[in-house]
C-alpha positions in Angstrom: -1.2 4.3 14.5 2.6 4.2 14.6 3.2 1.7 11.7 7.0 2.2 12.1 6.9 0.5 15.5 5.1 -2.5 14.0 7.7 -2.6 11.2 10.5 -2.6 13.7 9.0 -5.6 15.3 8.7 -7.3 11.9 12.5 -7.0 11.5 13.3 -8.8 14.7 10.9 -11.6 13.7 12.4 -11.9 10.3 16.0 -11.9 11.6 15.1 -14.8 13.8 14.2 -16.8 10.8 17.2 -16.0 8.6 20.7 -17.3 8.6 23.4 -15.1 10.1 25.6 -15.9 7.2 23.7 -13.9 4.6 25.6 -11.7 2.1 26.5 -8.2 3.1 26.1 -5.1 1.0 27.0 -1.4 1.5 25.0 -0.3 -1.5 21.5 1.1 -1.0 19.1 -0.3 -3.6 15.7 1.0 -4.4 13.4 -1.8 -3.1 11.0 -2.0 -6.0 13.8 -1.9 -8.6 15.1 -5.4 -7.7 12.2 -7.3 -6.3 9.1 -5.9 -7.9 10.1 -6.7 -11.5 7.2 -9.0 -11.5 6.4 -11.6 -14.2 4.2 -9.8 -16.8 1.3 -11.8 -18.1 -1.2 -10.9 -20.7 -3.6 -8.2 -19.2 -6.7 -9.9 -18.0 -9.8 -9.1 -20.1 -12.5 -7.4 -18.1 -15.5 -9.7 -17.7 -19.0 -8.3 -17.6 -19.1 -6.5 -14.2 -22.1 -6.4 -11.9 -22.4 -2.6 -12.0 -22.3 -0.1 -14.9 -22.7 3.6 -15.1 -22.1 6.5 -17.5 -20.6 8.9 -15.0 -18.1 8.5 -12.1 -20.7 9.9 -9.7 -23.1 7.0 -10.5 -20.9 4.7 -8.4 -20.6 6.8 -5.2 -22.6 5.0 -2.4 -25.2 6.8 -0.3 -23.8 8.8 2.6 -20.3 9.1 1.1 -18.4 11.9 -0.7 -15.5 11.8 -3.1 -12.3 12.5 -1.1 -9.9 12.2 -4.0 -10.0 11.2 -7.7 -7.1 9.6 -9.6 -6.8 8.6 -13.2 -4.6 6.0 -14.8 -4.7 3.0 -17.1 -5.1 -0.1 -14.9 -6.0 -2.8 -17.5 -3.6 -1.7 -20.2 -6.2 -0.9 -22.8 -5.0 2.6 -23.5 -8.0 4.3 -21.7 -7.8 6.3 -18.5 -9.5 4.4 -15.7 -10.7 6.2 -12.6 -9.9 5.5 -8.9 -12.1 7.1 -6.3 -11.2 7.5 -2.7 -14.5 8.0 -0.9 -15.3 9.0 2.7 -18.2 8.5 5.0 -20.4 11.4 6.2 -21.7 10.1 9.5 -22.0 13.1 11.8 -21.6 10.9 14.9 -18.0 10.3 13.8 -17.0 13.9 14.1 -15.3 14.3 17.4 -13.8 17.2 19.4 -10.1 17.1 20.1 -8.7 19.1 23.0 -5.8 20.4 20.9 -7.0 20.1 17.2 -10.7 21.0 17.5 -13.3 19.2 15.5 -12.0 16.1 13.7 -13.8 14.0 11.1 -13.0 10.4 11.9 -15.2 8.9 9.2 -13.3 6.1 7.4 -12.3 6.1 3.7 -12.7 3.6 1.0 -11.7 2.9 -2.6 -13.6 2.3 -5.9 -11.8 1.4 -9.1 -13.7 2.0 -12.4 -12.6 0.8 -15.8 -13.3 3.1 -18.7 -15.3 1.3 -21.4 -15.7 3.6 -24.4 -17.7 6.5 -23.0 -18.9 4.7 -19.9 -17.4 3.4 -16.7 -17.7 -0.1 -15.2 -17.0 -1.2 -11.7 -13.8 -3.2 -11.2 -13.6 -3.4 -7.4 -15.0 -1.6 -4.4 -14.1 -1.5 -0.7 -16.0 1.3 1.1 -14.1 1.6 4.4 -10.7 -0.1 4.3 -8.7 3.1 5.1 -8.7 5.0 8.4 -9.6 8.7 8.5 -7.0 11.3 7.4 -7.5 12.7 10.9 -6.1 9.7 12.7 -4.2 10.4 15.9 -0.5 10.2 15.2 0.6 10.7 18.8 3.6 13.0 19.0 3.9 12.9 15.2 1.5 13.3 12.3 -0.4 10.3 11.1 0.7 8.4 8.0 -0.4 10.0 4.7 -2.3 7.9 2.2 -1.3 8.2 -1.4 -2.7 6.4 -4.5 -0.7 6.0 -7.8 -0.8 3.9 -11.0 2.3 2.6 -12.7 2.5 0.1 -15.6 -1.0 -1.2 -15.0 -0.4 -1.6 -11.3 -2.3 0.1 -8.5 0.0 1.5 -5.7 -1.4 2.2 -2.3 1.3 4.1 -0.4 1.7 5.4 3.2 4.3 8.1 3.8 5.3 8.7 7.4 7.9 11.4 7.1 11.1 10.8 9.1 9.9 7.3 10.0 9.8 6.0 6.5 7.1 4.5 4.3 5.2 1.4 3.2 3.7 0.6 -0.2 1.3 -2.0 -1.4 1.2 -3.0 -5.1 -2.0 -4.5 -6.6 -2.7 -5.9 -10.1 -6.1 -6.7 -11.6 -6.5 -10.5 -11.8 -9.4 -12.9 -11.2 -12.0 -10.1 -11.2 -10.3 -8.2 -8.4 -7.1 -6.4 -7.6 -4.6 -8.8 -5.9 -1.7 -7.9 -3.7 1.5 -8.8 -5.7 4.1 -6.7 -3.9 5.0 -4.9 -0.7 7.9 -2.5 0.1 8.7 -0.7 3.3 11.5 1.4 4.8 12.0 2.1 8.5 13.9 5.3 9.0 15.3 7.6 11.7 15.2 10.9 9.9 17.4 10.6 6.8 19.0 7.3 8.0 17.6 4.1 6.7 17.5 1.5 9.5 16.0 -1.3 7.4 14.1 -2.1 4.2 11.9 -5.0 3.2 10.6 -6.0 -0.2 8.2 -8.8 -0.9 7.2 -10.2 -4.3 4.2 -12.5 -3.9 4.3 -13.6 -7.6 7.7 -15.1 -7.4 7.4 -15.8 -3.6 10.5 -13.9 -2.6 11.4 -11.7 0.3 14.4 -9.4 0.7 15.4 -7.8 4.0 18.2 -5.3 4.4 19.3 -4.1 7.8 21.8 -1.3 8.5 24.7 -2.7 10.5 26.6 0.6 10.9 25.8 1.6 14.4 28.0 4.7 14.3 26.1 6.3 11.4 25.4 10.0 11.8 23.8 10.8 8.4 22.0 9.2 5.5 24.3 7.6 2.9 26.6 5.9 5.4 24.5 2.8 5.9 26.1 -0.6 5.6 23.4 -3.2 4.9 23.2 -6.8 5.7 20.9 -8.5 3.1 19.0 -11.7 3.5 16.8 -13.4 1.0 14.1 -15.9 1.7 11.2 -17.7 0.0 7.7 -17.1 1.2 4.6 -19.3 1.2 2.0 -17.2 -0.5 -0.5 -19.8 -1.6 -3.3 -17.2 -2.0 -3.0 -13.6 -3.0 -4.9 -11.0 -0.9 -7.8 -9.3 -2.7 -8.3 -5.6 -2.4 -12.1 -6.0 -2.0 -11.6 -8.3 1.1 -9.2 -6.1 3.1 -11.1 -4.9 6.2 -8.5 -2.5 7.5 -5.1 -1.6 6.0 -3.9 -0.6 9.4 -4.3 -4.3 10.5 -3.0 -5.9 7.4 -0.1 -8.3 8.2 1.9 -8.8 5.1 4.0 -11.5 6.7 1.1 -13.8 6.8 1.0 -14.1 3.1 
């Protein structure tokens, strides 16, 4: 899955909707610094969840293993919550590749657990929303999935080397983790071709496109910046995402 090709298509779609008289800027800004300063509300109190357990392993579904384990405070109560990236173990999804040998194509999922005293309680689960780490990247390696926590937010990031990155930001609200922000950068090596930043809470989208066609190295970009409002009447819930590879952020 070459997400950078999709992102390039996104840019042309957006430019068709924006005015050609938008302000110009030759300063590279960190996308999340300007747009993802989201409105901070009081942390939502955790209601009684449907599932409880004493140990992290109590929440791992049958025929799955723990692929990665991340800790961080996601409900701002001072306790370290736990994020599990799990992976299926279906032997039928182990395939043989002509060049790479045996590949485990089982999909991955996510489980978020809140720490309550000495126990854990389920916050959200989605057992197969991520593709396998052995996805076919074509002539380049497949995007690398990374999970982080920051200021009570859950970040799901895809790094794609010389092609850039895209990052989803979720916050716990309404008994689920809701998508509140999205950032992406489309690159050619060190050169930034374009950046997009969406804040679903304040319904704002910023697109920056490099207009310096003679650029030879990163740092010489000259960006044209356009700002638009978005119609995000309903926030996407983490538990309802079927496949991050197919998630169209512009539909929000």
